[in-house]
Structures are given as C-alpha cells and as structure tokens.
BATI-784475 format. One record per residue (C-alpha): residue in one letter; x, y, z. Coordinates in pm, 1 decimal. Example, Ala and Ser with C-alpha at 12.3 -4.5 7.8 and 13.67 -1.06 7.14 Angstrom:
! BATI-784475
<atom 'a' <1230.0 -450.0 780.0>>
<atom 's' <1367.0 -106.0 714.0>>
END
This chain:
! BATI-784475
<atom 'm' <14410.5 9468.2 12371.1>>
<atom 'd' <14558.9 9253.3 12055.2>>
<atom 'k' <14448.1 9353.4 11728.5>>
<atom 'k' <14239.4 9064.2 11696.2>>
<atom 'q' <14021.5 9111.3 12022.7>>
<atom 'i' <13803.5 9395.0 11855.7>>
<atom 'p' <13498.6 9489.4 12111.9>>
<atom 'n' <13229.8 9300.3 12058.1>>
<atom 'a' <13027.9 9320.7 12327.1>>
<atom 'm' <12824.5 9657.8 12505.2>>
<atom 'v' <12861.7 9604.5 12899.5>>
<atom 'l' <12664.5 9812.7 13107.5>>
<atom 'd' <12823.7 9828.7 13450.7>>
<atom 'l' <12615.1 9968.3 13732.1>>
<atom 'k' <12957.7 10140.2 13861.7>>
<atom 'k' <13145.0 10219.2 13576.6>>
<atom 'g' <12867.5 10323.9 13350.5>>
<atom 'f' <12872.5 10097.1 12973.7>>
<atom 'g' <13133.2 10101.6 12719.0>>
<atom 'l' <13255.9 9856.5 12452.6>>
<atom 'e' <13492.9 9545.4 12553.7>>
<atom 'y' <13577.6 9206.7 12462.1>>
<atom 'v' <13413.9 8903.9 12577.4>>
<atom 'q' <13607.4 8580.4 12526.7>>
<atom 'd' <13234.6 8409.8 12453.0>>
<atom 'p' <12962.3 8635.1 12444.1>>
<atom 'k' <12632.8 8492.4 12473.1>>
<atom 'g' <12241.2 8677.3 12418.5>>
<atom 'r' <12142.9 8866.3 12097.6>>
<atom 'l' <12309.0 9084.4 11850.0>>
<atom 'w' <12219.6 9481.5 11838.2>>
<atom 'r' <12348.0 9688.1 11619.9>>
<atom 'y' <12577.2 9978.7 11757.1>>
<atom 'g' <12709.1 10241.6 11501.0>>
<atom 'k' <12825.1 10018.2 11206.5>>
<atom 's' <12918.5 9700.5 11394.7>>
<atom 'r' <12678.5 9447.9 11573.7>>
<atom 'v' <12760.9 9398.1 11944.6>>
<atom 'y' <12605.4 9171.9 12214.1>>
<atom 'l' <12439.4 9358.0 12499.6>>
<atom 'm' <12584.8 9222.5 12845.6>>
<atom 'k' <12544.9 9327.5 13210.5>>
<atom 'r' <12869.9 9310.5 13489.2>>
<atom 's' <12678.8 9165.9 13762.6>>
<atom 'y' <12867.9 9181.0 14110.7>>
<atom 'g' <12830.4 8974.7 14405.2>>
<atom 't' <12815.3 8994.4 14772.2>>
<atom 'n' <13188.6 8935.9 14797.5>>
<atom 'g' <13349.0 9275.6 14595.3>>
<atom 'd' <13443.7 9026.3 14300.6>>
<atom 'k' <13535.2 9177.6 13942.6>>
<atom 'g' <13180.4 9063.5 13830.7>>
<atom 't' <13022.6 8824.9 13584.4>>
<atom 'l' <12906.0 8931.2 13262.2>>
<atom 'v' <12560.1 8795.5 13192.8>>
<atom 'p' <12318.2 8882.1 12865.4>>
<atom 'y' <12096.1 9185.0 12930.7>>
<atom 'e' <11775.4 9095.7 12811.5>>
<atom 'l' <11529.8 9398.1 12724.5>>
<atom 'p' <11193.1 9411.8 12924.7>>
<atom 'l' <10905.5 9231.0 12684.7>>
<atom 'k' <10680.8 9552.8 12705.0>>
<atom 'm' <10930.5 9783.3 12551.9>>
<atom 'g' <10741.8 9988.9 12321.3>>
<atom 'e' <10997.6 10050.0 12039.7>>
<atom 'p' <11309.6 9806.9 12006.1>>
<atom 'p' <11680.2 9992.6 11974.4>>
<atom 'e' <11656.0 9913.8 11603.2>>
<atom 'k' <11364.0 10169.3 11538.6>>
<atom 'l' <11514.2 10442.7 11754.0>>
<atom 'y' <11847.1 10398.2 11554.1>>
<atom 'r' <11658.8 10415.8 11262.5>>
<atom 'a' <11478.0 10742.7 11385.5>>
<atom 'l' <11785.9 10917.8 11484.7>>
<atom 'h' <11997.0 10834.8 11193.4>>
<atom 'w' <11799.9 10868.0 10870.5>>
<atom 'd' <12020.3 11048.6 10650.1>>
<atom 'k' <11975.7 10833.9 10342.9>>
<atom 'e' <11607.8 10864.1 10377.4>>
<atom 'a' <11609.9 11224.3 10396.2>>
<atom 'e' <11797.8 11268.1 10112.0>>
<atom 'i' <11584.0 11109.9 9919.9>>
<atom 'l' <11259.9 11253.7 10061.2>>
<atom 'f' <11352.7 11607.1 10049.6>>
<atom 't' <11504.2 11567.1 9652.2>>
<atom 'l' <11187.6 11428.7 9563.9>>
<atom 'r' <10990.3 11715.4 9745.7>>
<atom 'n' <11228.5 11974.0 9576.3>>
<atom 'l' <11142.2 11784.0 9222.8>>
<atom 'l' <10781.4 11828.5 9282.3>>
<atom 'l' <10774.6 12182.3 9356.0>>
<atom 'e' <11009.4 12248.8 9046.8>>
<atom 'k' <10734.0 12083.8 8871.7>>
<atom 'l' <10460.9 12265.1 9022.1>>
<atom 'k' <10644.6 12625.4 8941.2>>
<atom 'v' <10656.7 12522.7 8587.5>>
<atom 'v' <10310.1 12464.4 8551.8>>
<atom 'g' <10220.6 12756.6 8727.4>>
<atom 'i' <10403.2 12935.4 8526.3>>
<atom 'y' <10229.1 12819.3 8213.5>>
<atom 'l' <9911.4 12857.7 8343.6>>
<atom 'l' <9928.6 13221.8 8440.0>>
<atom 'i' <10080.3 13223.2 8027.6>>
<atom 'g' <9756.2 13083.1 7952.8>>
<atom 'i' <9548.7 13288.3 8170.6>>
<atom 'e' <9728.4 13620.3 8058.3>>
<atom 'l' <9698.8 13544.5 7675.9>>
<atom 'l' <9307.0 13473.9 7695.2>>
<atom 'f' <9259.5 13829.3 7887.4>>
<atom 'l' <9435.6 13973.4 7596.4>>
<atom 'f' <9226.3 13793.5 7371.0>>
<atom 'l' <8925.5 13894.4 7540.8>>
<atom 'i' <9029.5 14214.7 7538.4>>
<atom 'f' <9131.5 14276.7 7144.0>>
<atom 's' <8819.4 14097.2 7066.4>>
<atom 's' <8614.3 14359.8 7273.4>>
<atom 'l' <8787.0 14629.5 7133.7>>
<atom 'l' <8775.3 14532.9 6750.6>>
<atom 'g' <8461.5 14354.0 6758.5>>
END
C-alpha cells in the first residue's frame, strides 16, 4: 500500500470478516469510524468464486439508533468530564451551605440556653 492510499472504506466480508481497505472509487454514505470517516461497503461474491466486487452497504430503514448515536454513547469522555465536574462543584456548594446552616442552628441554641439561664 502506498503512503497516499489511506484506508477509506470499512469492508464487510462474509468469508474474511471486516476490515479497513483502500477503495479506488468508493460509493455510498460516509460514516464516522474512530477519528476518521469511512465508506461502508460489502464484498459480494459471484457464483464462479471470483475475488468479489465491492458494493455500498446500506443499513436497514427500521434500525432503532444510527451508528453515530451508538458511537457517542460508547465514547462520551468529554461529556462525562463536564457532568461529573459540575456535580462535584454542586456538592461542594451544598457542603458549604450545610456547614453555615449548622453553625447558625448552634448559635441559635446557645442564645436560647443563655437567655433562659439569665432571663
């Protein structure tokens, strides 16, 4: 493979499995795969046992979730970092407010005790 021939297609093969390959004129829709975008293609074999021809592979129309949503669900590091940072900040603020509230209640009890003893 030349340095210029970067794999640009994910080829589904019933005999060999799947893998990235370089295709001269890819057709079909671009999909996100890792950090790159690739075409999804299927190798179809004829009856005479030839090498197989590549045809674009279309996903079923009644698919529940597209692969982009599945990818985002599996790789959500940035979103998780933001969410858990916000949650930790919120907990810290709640702890500080709770400490101030407890100090206020203790001061109120001290005032009531001293006012009942002196009054």
